[in-house]
N, C-alpha and C positions, 0 to 999 in steps of 0.2 A: 331790747336791753342793749345797755350801751356795748356792753363787752363785745370782744370779736368773740367768732364761737371758738375757735384755739385755744383763747384761754380760760373760757368758760367751760369746754370739753375735758380740760384737765382732772387730775382727781380732786388737786388742790381748788381747783376754779370751783368743782359740783361742789365739794365740802363748804367755800364761802358762800356760793349760792342758797344750799340747802339751808345754813346759820343765819341768812338775812333773812328769807322767806320765813323758816321757822318764829324766827323774835317778833316777826310782824304780826305773825297770827296768834303768837301770847299778847302781844302785845293791845290790838283788837279785841281781844276776850275781855280785856280789861279797862279800855275805855274805849271811845269813838275815833275813827281814824283819825277823820278829822284834828285832834288833839294828840295824835302821836308826833312825834319828833325824828326827825333823821336820827340825831346823838341817842337819844332811848334806844333808837333799833340797834345800833352800836353798841352800846352799851350792853345791851340784849345776848348780841351775838359774840361781845367780847371779839368784836376791829374795828379796828382804826375808822375813822371817818374816810379818810383818802382810801380805803380799800372797798368801801362802798360806792363810793362815784368813779371807781376803776369800772364797776358795773353796773350801776344805775345812775340815771339822770339826776333822778327824785325818789322820795316814796311813791309815788303813783306807778312809776315802771317800775319797780320791787314790786308792787302790789298784781301789774300785770302780770310778771311772770308767776307771782302764788296763784294765777286763773291757769295759767300756763301748766303751771306741775299737777295743779288740780285736773284739768282736764285731759292730761297725759294720761293721766290714772283710768279717766273714764275712756281712751282713745275712740271721740266722737269723729273723725275723719272718715271713717268708713260709716257714715251716717247717712243713708238716703230718706227723703222725703216718701218713704213709702209706709202703709199701717203699720208694720212691725218695725220700719225704721223709727218711729215716731215713740210706741211703746217700748223698745229697746232702749233709747235715749234717757226714757224716764227712767225706767232701773237703773241705770249708770249715776244718774242723780241719787235716786234713793238710796242704792249700794255707798255713793258717796257720802252722803249724809249719814248714813247708820254706821260708817267706818271710822266717822270723825262727829259722833254724837254730842258729846261734852264740848267739844271745842266750837263747834256750827249754834250750840248755847250761848254759850258764853258770848260769841263773837255777835249773835243779832239778839244779845240781851243790850246793848251795849250803841251796836249803829243799826239806825231806823230802818224802813224799807224805802225811805226818800232820802238817805245820806249818801255820802260819794263813793261810801262801799259798794250799796246794793246796785247804785247807778254804774258804776266800774264794771261791777259783776256783770249785768244787764250786757251791756255794750260788748265786754268780750264775748259773751257766748251768742248773741245776735251775728258778733262780726264773723264768729265760726263756722255757725249755723249755714251764714249766707255763704263762705266761702264754700262750704261741702253740697250746696244746693247748686250751684256752678260748676263745679266738679263734677257731678252725678246728672248733670243737668237731667235733674229731677221733674220739672216743671218746663211743660214745653207752650212758649205765647203763642194763643191764636191771631190770625190778623185780625180781624174783628172782634173786639169786646175783650180780649184777652185780660189778665191780673200779670201788672207787670211784676217780675221776676223778687226784685227785692220789698216791693211792697209784702206778695206774700209769706218770702220768708222771714220777716221783718214779726208777721201776724202771728206766724206759726212760733219763733220762738219766744214772744213774751207771751204766751199762752202758756208757753211751754213753763216759762219760769213762775208766772202766777200759778199753774197748778202744785209745782213745785213747793212754794211761798206757802200754799194753800194746807200742804199734807205737811210739813214738816215745820212753819212755822205759825200760822194761825192759834187761836186761842180754843178751836175747836177742831182740831187736826184729823184728815179724812186718814182713810184707808189707803194702801198701795189698789188694792181693786175700783175702788170708789176712783181714785184717781185716775184710771184706768177708763173705766167708762167716761170719765171727763174730759181725756183726749179724744174717745170717740165722739163722743158729742162736740165737742166746740173747737175741736181741729180736723180730723177725719171727715165728720157729716159736712165739714164747709167748706174743705178744700174738694171734694167732690162734686157738689151742688156746683160750686163756681165755674168759669170757663177754661180753667186751665185744669192738666190732666196730667197723671202721675207716671212715673217710670213703674210699668208692669214687673 
């Protein structure tokens, strides 16, 4: 984010950040992210363009702030790459979708899974899960035949997001219990059968 922490941390700064984020999320519930213009964000939030650029480099910067705001509500930084950790992370995604069900339906009605918004969401959460893997030392590389940590993190993050999509965004959604079974089958069984070992 372009704004310095001191400015963004004030009451006025937080009000501006939340107003801009809310405006963008409303707009991507009406049209694709690619169609959204900074002028429209500012008009919806009722702030001048100069204020927008005091805080954000561009609309992609604001979109990353939206993901960070969602992530803060999920508290993913205490995620660890253990069996329970993957299931807890999914439940946090699921709770996020449930709390914002109508907004999410609108957003994904106008933004395809191969569009800029979903690519941004995927990239953001892959980066966060990578950071968590490194911070918690969840996976230990073996000298011979060990899986690269980042490859494993990317695989787990992408698979988790695919399960979230299938649960909430597919034409034939699945239940939470079915989603947890997929996590066991596609993530837990995969990583335990490989050469990487999880922290117990």
